[in-house]
Every structure is written in C-alpha cells, then in structure tokens.
C-alpha positions in Angstrom: 62.0 -239.2 -43.8 65.1 -239.5 -41.3 64.4 -238.2 -37.7 67.6 -238.0 -35.4 68.0 -236.6 -31.7 70.7 -234.6 -30.1 71.9 -233.4 -26.7 74.6 -230.9 -27.4 76.9 -229.4 -30.0 79.2 -232.2 -30.5 76.1 -234.5 -30.9 74.4 -232.2 -33.7 77.9 -231.2 -35.7 78.3 -235.1 -35.4 74.9 -235.8 -37.1 75.3 -233.0 -39.5 78.7 -234.7 -41.1 76.9 -237.9 -41.3 74.2 -236.6 -43.2 77.0 -234.7 -45.5 79.0 -238.2 -46.1 75.4 -240.6 -46.2 74.3 -237.8 -49.6 77.9 -237.4 -50.7 77.0 -233.4 -50.1 79.0 -230.6 -49.1 76.6 -227.9 -49.6 73.3 -228.7 -46.9 71.2 -226.1 -46.0 69.4 -225.7 -42.1 66.8 -224.7 -40.6 65.7 -224.0 -36.7 62.4 -224.7 -35.4 61.6 -223.7 -31.6 59.3 -226.6 -31.6 60.0 -230.5 -33.3 56.0 -231.0 -32.8 54.6 -228.3 -34.9 52.0 -230.2 -36.9 52.5 -228.3 -40.3 56.2 -227.7 -39.8 57.9 -226.3 -43.0 54.9 -223.8 -43.6 55.7 -220.1 -44.9 54.6 -217.8 -42.2 51.6 -216.5 -44.9 49.9 -219.8 -44.5 50.1 -220.3 -40.7 47.2 -219.1 -38.2 45.8 -216.9 -38.3 46.3 -216.3 -41.5 44.4 -218.0 -44.2 45.7 -221.4 -45.2 43.6 -221.3 -48.5 46.3 -220.8 -51.2 44.0 -217.9 -53.5 42.7 -216.2 -50.1 46.8 -215.8 -49.1 48.2 -215.0 -52.2 45.2 -212.0 -52.8 46.2 -210.4 -49.6 49.9 -211.1 -50.6 49.7 -209.0 -53.3 48.6 -206.0 -51.4 51.1 -206.4 -49.2 53.9 -206.5 -51.9 52.0 -203.3 -53.3 52.1 -201.5 -50.3 55.3 -202.5 -48.4 57.2 -201.7 -52.3 55.4 -198.0 -52.4 56.3 -196.9 -49.2 59.4 -198.4 -48.6 61.7 -196.6 -50.8 61.8 -193.8 -48.4 62.8 -196.2 -45.4 65.7 -198.3 -47.3 69.0 -197.4 -45.6 71.5 -200.6 -47.4 71.2 -201.5 -50.6 68.0 -200.2 -52.8 66.0 -203.6 -54.2 66.8 -204.2 -57.7 63.3 -206.5 -58.2 60.4 -208.3 -57.3 62.5 -210.7 -55.2 64.8 -208.4 -53.7 61.6 -206.8 -52.3 59.8 -209.8 -51.4 63.1 -210.7 -49.0 62.9 -207.3 -47.6 59.1 -208.4 -46.4 60.3 -211.3 -44.7 63.1 -210.2 -43.2 60.9 -207.6 -42.0 58.2 -209.8 -40.5 55.6 -209.1 -43.3 54.2 -213.1 -43.8 55.1 -214.5 -47.2 55.8 -217.7 -48.7 59.5 -217.6 -48.4 61.2 -220.2 -45.6 64.4 -218.7 -44.0 67.2 -221.3 -44.5 71.1 -220.8 -43.6 74.1 -222.3 -45.3 75.3 -222.8 -41.2 74.4 -225.4 -39.4 75.0 -224.4 -36.0 73.1 -220.8 -37.1 70.2 -223.1 -37.2 71.4 -224.5 -34.1 70.9 -221.0 -32.4 67.7 -220.0 -34.0 66.0 -223.5 -32.7 67.0 -223.0 -29.0 67.1 -219.3 -28.9 63.8 -218.1 -26.7 63.1 -221.6 -25.0 66.7 -221.8 -23.6 67.0 -218.9 -21.2 66.9 -219.4 -17.5 63.8 -217.3 -17.7 62.5 -219.0 -20.2 58.2 -220.6 -19.4 58.4 -222.7 -22.6 60.7 -225.2 -21.9 57.9 -227.9 -22.5 58.7 -229.1 -26.0 62.0 -229.8 -28.0 63.4 -228.1 -30.5 64.7 -229.4 -34.5 66.8 -228.5 -37.2 66.1 -229.6 -40.2 68.6 -230.3 -43.3 68.3 -230.2 -46.7 70.2 -230.6 -49.7 69.2 -227.7 -51.7 70.1 -229.1 -55.2 68.1 -232.3 -54.7 64.9 -230.5 -53.8 65.3 -228.7 -57.4 66.3 -231.8 -59.1 62.8 -232.9 -58.0 60.8 -229.8 -58.2 62.2 -228.4 -61.4 64.4 -231.1 -62.9 67.6 -229.5 -62.4 70.4 -230.2 -60.1 71.3 -226.4 -59.6 70.6 -223.6 -57.4 68.0 -221.3 -58.4 69.6 -217.8 -59.0 67.7 -214.4 -59.0 68.2 -213.4 -62.1 66.5 -217.1 -63.6 63.1 -217.3 -65.6 61.8 -219.0 -62.9 61.3 -216.4 -60.6 58.8 -214.7 -62.5 56.8 -217.7 -61.8 56.2 -217.9 -58.7 56.8 -214.6 -57.6 54.3 -212.6 -60.8 53.4 -209.2 -61.0 50.9 -208.4 -57.9 47.2 -208.8 -59.6 48.1 -210.8 -62.0 46.9 -214.8 -62.9 48.8 -217.2 -60.7 49.8 -220.6 -61.4 48.9 -222.8 -58.8 50.1 -225.8 -56.2 53.5 -224.7 -56.6 56.3 -227.0 -54.6 58.6 -225.1 -53.2 62.4 -224.6 -55.0 65.6 -223.5 -53.3 67.0 -219.6 -53.9 70.5 -218.7 -53.5 69.7 -214.9 -53.2 71.6 -211.4 -53.0 71.7 -210.1 -49.7 70.2 -206.6 -49.6 71.1 -205.9 -46.2 74.1 -206.7 -43.9 71.7 -209.5 -41.5 71.5 -211.8 -43.9 75.2 -211.8 -44.9 75.7 -212.4 -41.3 73.3 -215.1 -41.0 74.1 -216.7 -44.4 70.8 -216.9 -45.6 69.3 -218.6 -48.0 65.2 -219.4 -49.1 63.0 -221.6 -50.4 59.8 -220.5 -52.0 57.0 -222.0 -52.8 53.0 -221.7 -54.2 51.1 -224.6 -51.9 50.9 -224.7 -48.0 51.5 -228.3 -48.0 54.9 -227.9 -50.6 57.1 -229.6 -48.2 54.4 -232.3 -47.1 53.6 -233.2 -50.8 57.7 -233.5 -51.2 58.2 -235.3 -47.9 55.7 -237.9 -48.7 57.3 -239.0 -52.4 58.4 -241.9 -52.8 62.4 -242.8 -53.0 65.7 -241.1 -51.7 64.8 -238.4 -49.4 67.5 -235.4 -48.7 65.5 -234.0 -46.2 65.4 -234.8 -42.1 65.0 -233.5 -38.9 67.6 -233.3 -35.9 65.5 -233.0 -32.7 67.4 -231.4 -30.0 66.3 -232.1 -26.7 64.8 -229.5 -24.0 67.1 -230.5 -21.5 70.1 -229.5 -23.6 68.6 -225.8 -24.7 70.9 -224.1 -21.8 74.3 -225.6 -22.3 73.8 -225.1 -26.2 73.6 -221.7 -26.1 76.4 -221.3 -23.5 78.6 -223.5 -26.1 77.5 -221.7 -29.3 78.1 -218.2 -27.8 81.8 -219.6 -26.7 82.1 -220.2 -30.9 80.9 -216.3 -31.3 77.1 -217.5 -32.7 74.9 -214.9 -30.4 72.2 -212.5 -31.2 75.0 -209.6 -31.4 76.9 -211.4 -34.1 73.7 -212.2 -36.3 72.1 -209.1 -36.0 74.5 -206.8 -36.2 72.6 -203.6 -35.2 72.2 -202.0 -32.1 69.1 -203.9 -31.7 70.8 -207.2 -31.7 73.9 -205.9 -29.7 71.1 -204.8 -26.7 69.6 -208.2 -27.4 72.9 -210.0 -26.6 73.6 -208.0 -23.8 70.5 -208.2 -21.6 70.5 -212.6 -22.5 74.1 -212.5 -21.1 73.2 -210.1 -18.1 70.0 -210.3 -17.5 68.1 -213.6 -19.0 70.4 -216.4 -18.0 72.8 -217.3 -16.1 75.7 -219.1 -17.2 
C-alpha cells in the first residue's frame, strides 16, 4: 500500500491528482482520520474499544440498538423519513450510534478538513501526531469483494446480506463493500457522504494484505501544517458551517473563528 506525506493543501491536491492519473480513475473516495498512527485504522466504530472486537458480540449488541433506535426515532425524524433499514442505519451513524459503517466522502478537501479539524486549533493540546487521509477506488473494492466493478446502490439485494433483519442469522466475515447511499439528511449532501459497510472487524486489513494491485492509499498530513491547512480550507469555503448546515454547525464555526485559534 502506498503512503505519501504532505505539508499543505497544494501538496495534498497534487497527490490526489497523481492517484487519479495513476489509477486512471476520476471518482475516488476519501476518509479523514485524526491520527496517522492508529493501530487499527479503517475500523468501524462498533469494533473499536471499549466495545467488543469479536464479531458475533458486536452484532448482537448492534441488533438491539437498531431495534430501539428505529422504534423511538420515528417521532424525532425532522427531515426525510427513512424508507428502509439502510436509511435507518445511516441515520444511526450520523447520530453517533456505533455501526459497521465507515464514513467516506467524494470530496478530497472535505476529508482533509475532518482529518485536521480538531487538532488544528491553536488551543488544541493534541498536536503530537500527524493526521491521515485515506484514498480509495470504491469500484475497485467492489470488484475485489463481490466481482462487480460498480457502486452498490441501496436497492441492491446484497444490502440484505450485510444488513439482515435484527435477531436473524448473519453471515460472518463479510469484507467491506462501497455503498452509494440516498441522503436522508441534508448534512450528508453538504459532506458528499458515502459509506463502506463490513461484517468483519479487520475487513480492510484483509483487503490491504491481498496480493496484486491495491487501489487504496494513505496520505499522511504532518502536524506542523494543521493550522495553515485549516485556514486555507476556510478560504475555500470548507468549514463547520458549510459541512454542518445547522445552527450548531454555525456556532462551532464562529467559535473556532474567534475563540479557538488565531489566523
């Protein structure tokens, strides 16, 4: 797997362009992580400590959260009403419930923002590590896993395999697949959200260890560049207010602008 390092938005954009050219691929996905040194990167939240990394235990816990979230959530949905299990599952992920989904975005600079947003503030006490942006060819991933060089859509029957009804028997060891979702909330549109879903804690580890061409790469963002990158992204219109189009997002942005760090 290829790993490169960058110090600026310009260098980052240049590296993304190189990946697009080398892979002959325009539609890439990106995921920002606030540390480049995670022992188990690209691991969905349901498999991260302190939650169990054992698959069947995680899935049993997940079943109960799915049942309870949808049961109580109907009266709380403000925007588009979920139409199926995948819609509910995505809503769970965007409301901080641990799931087997990993958030990706079609926009490289949005992923860069999420990689540096918290550690790039002037008052941050956690600037000791570099961040990372992962780059993925999603159709290559699906070709490797399910034999189809295309996105998985919400109507695809394979979704039922990865997201069966709660308390039903579940296939184990499912490797990640790339899903092009509907957007049940406006925030996902702003963030150009996409997802992978898996049924094994180490799904991406297994993908990265396979022989042959690997269309997954890691861009390490050096810690010394975080502040400048945040300022440059803000100049490009990428900030809390645009990615979280709510009063809460606006509040975070003005706080970051005037109270958290200096230009």
